[in-house]
N, C-alpha and C positions, 0 to 999 in steps of 0.2 A: 632372168631376173639379178642375177649378180652385175649384170653392165650396168642396168639402170640404177642399182642402186649407189655403184660407183660412180655415175655421171650425176646423179643430184650431190653428192659429196665432193666431187670434183668441181661444180657449177659454184659451191658455195666458199670452197677453198680457193678460186680463182677469180669470184665476180670482180675485185678490184681490178686484176690483172688484166681480165678481161672487159672492162667498163662496162660491165653489166649492173643495170638498178635492180635493187632489193625484190620490186614485182617482176624484173624477168626472170631471176631466179626463182621468186615462188610459184610463177605460174609453170615454168618447167619441172620444179618438184613436184608440183600438183599433179600434170601430166604424168609425171613419171611413176608417182604413187597410185594415180588411176589405172595405169596399165600394169601394175605390180599386182594389185589388188583383182582387179581381172583375172590377169594369170592365174594365180591363187586359186579363185573359185573357182577358175575351167579344171584346175588339175583337182581337186574336191571333187566336183562332180563327176570327172572320168573315172576317179578312182572308187568313186560309189556305184555308180553307173558299171564298172567291171567286176564289182564285189556283189552286184545285183543280180547280172548276169550269171556269175560262177554260181550262184545261190539257186537261180532257175533252172539252169543246166542242170545241177546234181537232183534239184527235185524232180525234174522231168525224167530223168535217166532211171531214177528210185522208181517213179510212181509208174511208168511201161514197163519195165521189168515185173514190178507187183501185178500189174492188170494183166501182162501176156502170160504169168504163170497161172492166173487165176483163168483165164480165157480158155489156156489148153486143159485146164480142170474142166469148167463149164463143157466143151465139147466132146467130154467123156462121159457126159450123165445121160441117161436113158431118155430124157425128156428133150434133150437138144434136138435141134434141126437145123437145116440151112435156111429155112424160111427165117427161123427165131434168131439164129446167129445175124441174118439178114438186117433183121429189125432193129438189132443191136449196135449194127455196125462192127461187127467181129470177124465178118467173112470177109476174106482179102482174095486178091486173083492168085489162082492155082499158078505154081510155080511149072514150067514146063522146061527140064533140060534134058538136052539128048545127049546122054551117056557117052557116046560113040564120036561126037563132035566137040564136045567140052574141052577147054582149054584153058589152065589157070594164067593170070595176068599177073605178073611178079614186077615189083619195083624193089630196086637195090639203092641202098643209101648208107651212109657213111654213121656210125654211132661210134660211142666211146669204147664199147667191146668189142669192136670189129665192123662187120658189114651185115645189115639187116635186109632180109629178103622177106617182104609182104606180100601176102596173096591173100583171097577169101573164097572162101568154101563154099559159099552160095547159102549157105544152109542145108545143104544136101549130101556134099563128100565128106568124107571122112576124115582126110588129110592130103598131104602131098607129098611126093618123092623129090628132094630138091638135088640138082646136078649141079656139078661145078668141072668147068674145064679151062685149064690154064694153058697159056703158049705152050704150043712143042709136047703138050701131055694128050693123054687121051681122055674121054668124059669119064667121069667118075661119080658114082652115089653120094652126095655129102650127109644124106641123113633123112630121115623120113619126121614127117613135122603135123601136129594136130591142132596148133595154135600160134598163129601169127604174131609177129615176125621169126623168123628162123635166123638164127646169129653164126655167121659163118665168124669165128676168132683166131682162124690164120690169118698170118699176114699177108695183105694182097699183093698180088703180082698185077703189072700193066696188062690190059687186054684179057685178063679173067672174063670166061663167060657161065652166067648161072641160067638155067632151066627149071623147069618142073611139070611135074604130070599130077594129076588128081589118083586119089584113092577111093574106092568104098572098100569098107574093111583093110583087107591086106593087098587087094587086088588094083593092080592100075587099071584106069578107063579114059577114054577121051585120047585127046592128041596132048603131044608136047607143046607146052607155052612159047612162045616167041623169046628167042635166045637175049638177053642182057648183057651187053658188056660193059666193064670196068675200066674206065680211061683214067689214069692218074696223070 
């Protein structure tokens, strides 16, 4: 928009030197003003839409958390039955997780505090053990974590490898995740 404003001012200041008529200058100033107004209206609409989306997302998150909590409570009542739950739409697919073959999927990304190792417990596992192996070193246990992400705050070494395994209670289960390598 700054360019459009400058264009309008320059037209006015240079109309004599450029041999432009007042009508030509006025027409171009109107074109620039219309564009400026459209851009401002678009920006305002986008800002409003982003605010509405953020509000809707917050409302949805809060509502679903409250509903899930109540549904868990409803399912503990003596009068509850799977048929009643199906009628209410609160019976979901049963999770079938093979504890022997399950393996975490980890993602590693740079964050201001260090490197974040993200994973999902699939609403089934208690936590994960996170391992790190730097070039020329043995693999070592970096930590046990129950809330993703785990943050490795030590300085990064090129070629560092991360892996993880699920826990049920304090016991490792399943298979070691694929190795994720950090290349600097």
